[in-house]
N, C-alpha and C positions, 0 to 999 in steps of 0.2 A: 375237187377233181385235180388230179396230178397233171403236171406239164405234159407228160407223155400221153395221158388220156386226152387232153385238149388237142395236142398235135394229131393224135389218131382221128379224133372226131373231125378236125379241120381237114385233114388229108382225105378222109372219106367224103366230106362235104365237097371238097374240090373235085373228087372223082365223080360224084353225083352230078355236079354242075357241068363237068366236062362231058359226061355221057348225054345229059340233056342237050347240051350245046351241039353235040354231033347230030342228034336226031331232030332237034328243033332249034336252029341257029339263033332265034330271037330270045331264047331262054337263058337265064331267068328274065322275066319281063322287066321292062323299065318302069318301075313303080314310082320313081321320083325320090329325091333325097329326103331322108328322115322317115321313110316308110319301110315296113318289113318287106324284104325282097325274097327271102328264102328262110327255111328253118329245118332243123334236124330233130327228130325224136329218137331217143335211145330207149331200147326195151330189152327185157330178158327173154322175150318170146315174140319174134317178128310175126309169125302166123296169127297168134292170138291178138296182137295189137292191130294188125290189118283188119281183122274181123271186127274188133271193137270200134275203131275209128271209121271204118267203112260204113257200119250201121249207124253210128252216131252222127256223122257229118255227110254221108253219101260220097266219101272219097273213093276213088279207084286207085289201083296200084299197077305200076309197070316195073318190069325187071330192070335191075341195074347190071349192065354188062360186066361180067367177070366175077360176080359174087352172088351167093344165095343168102347173104347176111344183110342185105339191104334192098329196099324197094323205093322207087320214086312215087311220091304222093301226087295225085292229080285231083283237082277240084274243077268240075265243069269243063274238063278238057284242057286245063292249064296246069303245068307242073308247078308245084308250090313248095316242095321240100322233099325230104327223104325220111324214111323210118328205117332204123338199123339196129343191129344187135349191139348191145352195150359191151364195152370193154371193162368187165368187172361188175360189181354190184351197182344197182341203180341208186342214185343219190339225187338230191335237189339240184345238182349241177349238170345232170345228163341232159343233153339236147342243147342246141345253140340256135339262137335267133340272129339272122343277119340283117342289119339295117343298111339300106342303100345310102351311100354318101357320094359326093362329087369327087373327092380325092381321098383315098384310103390313108396315104401317108400323112396328109394334113389333119385328117380326123383323128388319127392316132396321136399326133403331136398335141392336139387340143385336149384329148383325153388325159394325156400325161400332165399337161399344165393344170388340169382340174383335179389331180390327185389319183388318176388311174394309172395303169401300167399296160404296156404292150407285151403280149406273151412271146417268149423267145421263139424265134423261127419265123416270125411274121413281120411285115406283110410279104405276100408273094403273088405273082401273076398266076392266073388260072390257065390251064391248057386251052389251046385252040382260040386264043384271043378273046375270051369271054369276059375279061376284066381282071380284077385283083381282089383278094380278101385279106383280112387281118382279124385277129382276135385280141380284144383288150379285156382287162379286168377293171371294173369300177372300183372306187375306194373301199368297198366292202368285199372285194375279190370275186364278185359275180362276173362270169364271162359273158361277153357280148361280141358277136361277129359284125364286122364291117365289110360291106361289098360295094365296089365301084365298077361300073361298066368300063371305065377307063383303065387301061393297063398302066403299070408302073414303068417309068423310063428304064430302058435297059442299058 
């Protein structure tokens, strides 16, 4: 996945989190450090993917304000991620899982010390005070999102 694609996914993820935060201020849920807090699924056909995942897992979907290219995923009434139109062909790197951490910057520094990299343009604060995100790449270049409920110092 190119840097531009990763930034696009992350920006869309931030938009999704911001929209959720506006309608449900507690979202994304505080799941605790080291657990999946949010995820994005990229697809070439949003309507078909919604039908597939809805039937497979019983997920429901809510509109994401300002776009018809994405939908919020809800499981048992809780927002858990987004499904969105892919920017280009689908690959093994489409979609990002966000792991909750206490401190996005410190987690990125740890990832770097362990042989990973921080994707250019990250970390940054999410709108409306909902926290901060970053995207790192592990030593094999697989992207992984980091999410903290704490904002970065300004």
